[in-house]
Steps between C-alpha positions, in 0.01 A plus 500: 500500500166670442423627151444867436143592587314663214280799576160462337245772432227559756153391390300827519171331592653299783701801615198730521295233678772433758551872559128550561493213750815620676366856533188371673713292736733790578213737574359253750831399659678831529251790489703619203527865392645591161698812407578489127558830315357541150845490339542145632145398406558611141859371469551259209743208516784430504607652831676388819299447819698532824304408817632484853478148640314464829242226467422162347255643244712795381547391135126464455408808704728714283402345168129425527393866476698572184325453165786305339690193626833537679767230476678479835860395544434223748712267712528140380359391835164659419454252217560216744198620701154389393293818549742765375627275222142453380405868514819628339466248221190689387597853605858498372845450656869484414683244721837596648735333744491721809816686607692373197580621151259348247563564130184317392288737710677803351438377145134441582466852639615659176281263300207625709590861423541435128159330486331793677445330838541669837751370754455481877800509733517499880814715541554398863545140385290360784221581745579723794524328837444799729279731292766737367588517131826311447799645311426475128711271284736718297481276193128584471591866446748395231232290332250788509758719325558236232129445435421871448132446584250689716525399865203466737561456873254341743502546877275294727407687817363252749632210293745373760246471780236365259713190456844518665766272358526304822122472551260221409184697434374821345390787725227744401567868561561717197736447209576798276656427159671815368627520140735766362645562153864550598655521151324562170741296289795603287645742756633212712740402221690827545493496881779379726432166668550660842237765423253232387575298812451798731169593336374142531614480862316820588182397318486157667602604853245386758515423871193304606572548871505879471194493273307291752601732785354787299167348388439261797315247286315222685589154367234232525621148568544281804854385418713812493809336652485155343829397341685799643779245555560513123649850529607549863788288630668690785332562836558854635429379854755218529708534182426143390509393135277200576199660333134547582166324490174671411128454530219740420607854590787398732854366461763402756868418532574127515788565739376746766124472429455877491188575298385779267163605359411650160194726508254610230730789403794256451676646806711261709487507880629274776236289674680580826731795561669713235624414152799632312312522169144586405528408131652235272726737306700620799518150648631366168767770459621429854511121459710528182765684703486225763545239227801684360658514846450123533662444160795719600542299820494162321686600183774262384398240758292186448250602766138472391340838441150364435347151508157352427372143523229321300528662159459351154760531226414504131709549187408618152577753230311815403134414422544122515303311764732451802596158633520414871858456619409408857402631843723607784665810647650821366797676658690814410853585607681807372664278241246235400135408455471142631216262409465181705249216478276390787774265628756779512692391192631786289320543167674816386756742638477807281750788525319828562708660225370245245132570568332705226153646454394444861155634580176424681195388306168601653570523873696190602651317202875551471656429163838553340727361231817301564710342226221546245231337716205670667463413869162558666466484879162519668311407814125451487480551876606866463795463738759595238578871492634513143530877525761463775709250299477712185601822678792320665636355175451831321684686777785250498541524124477879477653625823742231616615338174448820297366306204403694188139384485261577213214741569 
């Protein structure tokens, strides 16, 4: 079992140097515009920073323009990655096991407060897939009440299309970073948790699709549709769950070969004929309903809901370096997650109700805990739609098995 990770102080010289470099990079990559009121500029630590989570660079975009370091509560998986692990080592982070209770992280948070350090939390718990702010985790509101610190919110407008979760490259248009002092401090200790939660929800609400429809920003890149198969998994033309392939600005269904185009405004249109959806958000909301109908149809049977070949299985624990378990196929029924090797032999048959902490890292790495072990499933060929598997397991656990899951 991994030892408790100690949180060390940020070296101020290294921190200021990295921030200066990152700000130059962000200006060039994103055409960044900053909206930071004086009360945020002059705010002294400790305080709580609450950004929405749209893009890969969000922790650094939110923190690099503040004069003091912010220690982010960060998923264990980030420390297994080379780039983020390196940057956060020098800019500050508090590791936490995603989607699970973590007492070590909670102790570290209060140690940060007591030592006068600011704390960064992404209250959605993960990056948005379709550009709309996700429901905020209720336990974050409880934590804010307990900390009794000033709260600063950050909304990225243009952040989703600058680097969508499913995409492989950054797109240059305009990215506005808007800060707001939501609470001044002690007053949160006397507020009801629901009132804190509602205020946070209102302050962080953002719909990138509606925002883009309003401003009509032109996005400059030649690969606007690449890796669209990492978010979309149901074809509106034929109803197939077989997925899509993408190249450049186009993507098509692997079953019926119908093809769609993404233009410079991020609008979706059919290459031939009409299309049911002109944006990712509406397509995603529709496909989730189709997935739920499929789960209802197959529930309490051993029929395969989803299946993917040629994936790699790894095991580990928290921030430890994972070990390769093998390669093979992944199947999901309404009762089990089934891992088989390349010869078809069963490696693991995991009850859906025993899976904990399931989530997607980056865009296509599925990980979860079972019996105290971290399982990591990935496919370097980008054929695995981890989002689909995660949404299916989450729906089964919440809606069908009515499990009392943590926030």
